N, C-alpha and C positions, 0 to 999 in steps of 0.2 A: 514648487516649481523643481524639476526634476533636475539634477544637475552631477557634472563629474567631479568624485573626489578632489580635492585640490584643483579645481577648475583646469585639469590636463584634460588629454585626450586618452587617458591610460587609466585602466582600472575600469569597476563597474560603474553603471549610473545610479546617484543614490534618489529613490525617490520616496517621499510621503505616501505613507498608505492611503490619506484620503484621495489625492490625485490618483494613485493606483486603482483604486474601487471606481473612479469614476470615468477612469479612460482604461480599463483592462484589456479591451480589445488591442487597443491601439500596443500597448505593453506588451500582449501574447504574441502580435505579429511581430514585434521587434525582436522578441527573445528566441522565436522561431528564425528568425535571421540572424542568429547568433550573438545579438545582446546580450550583456549580463547586469542585472539588476540589483540593490539591495535595498530592502524595502524597511522605511524608517517611522518608528514611532515615537514622538516629540523629540526625534533627531538621533536617536536610540539605533541603529541595527537591529530588525527582529526577524529577517526571512532573507533568503537569496533566492533569485529567479533567473534559473541559466537553461541552456538545452543540456540532454545529458550527454557526455561523450559520445555515446551511442547506442540505439535503442534497445533495447533488452529482447531477446528471442524468446518466444512461452520458455522453452528448455531452461534457460537463465532465469527467469524468473521462478521456475518449480524448483531449480538448484538451491537459489537464495532463500526461498521458503523453508525447504528442507533445513538449510544452515541453522536459520533462525527459529526452527523448532514449530514453526508455524504451521508446517504439514509434515507426515510422516510416510514413505514408499520405500517398498520393499527392493525397488529395482525391477520386480517383474512386470512383465506386462499386463493389462487387465484382462480376465476373461469371464465374461458375465456368467451366472450361475445357468447350468442347463435347464433346471426347472423352476418355473416361475413361483415366487416368493408370495404368499397367502396372509393375509392380516387379519385376525379374528376382530369381529367386530369392538368396537369400544377400545381397541386398542391402538394407539397412534404409532407411527413410523418410530416417531422419537423415543417412544418409550420403550421398542424394540431393541433401537440402537443402544441405548443407556446402558441397557440387560445384555448385550453383547459385550459393550466394552467393559463390563462389571468383574471380568475374571482375567484383564488385559493386565500385567504387571505396569505400575507406574501411570494408569491413567485413573486408577478409582479414585483418587483425590480430585481429579480434575471433572469427574462426572459427577460426584457428590455436590463441589462447586456447583455445578449446572445447577444440579437439582432443587440447591438449599437457596 
């Protein structure tokens, strides 16, 4: 059964994983209302559920991805090519992208990893 740490009204509500799983909608509704939960497995904390301090904007998400290395961006606005790109029969778009990336510094190891 969900309980407060030390039976006080302060701190997160501790919830066994099984109870959380069976009452997911209820706990998500309470989390949206600002309540914080610590999920426990065999009495040990394994996860924390809480509302983010503020929802991230699309630009904040992009900046985080760039900072973590998940994405790369030159900072310039995207401009599509003037001429449509034609792919030869029997060639996949993935092959074209891999071939294009081979010459870029720092990406060859990643491309070989993906192919291998």
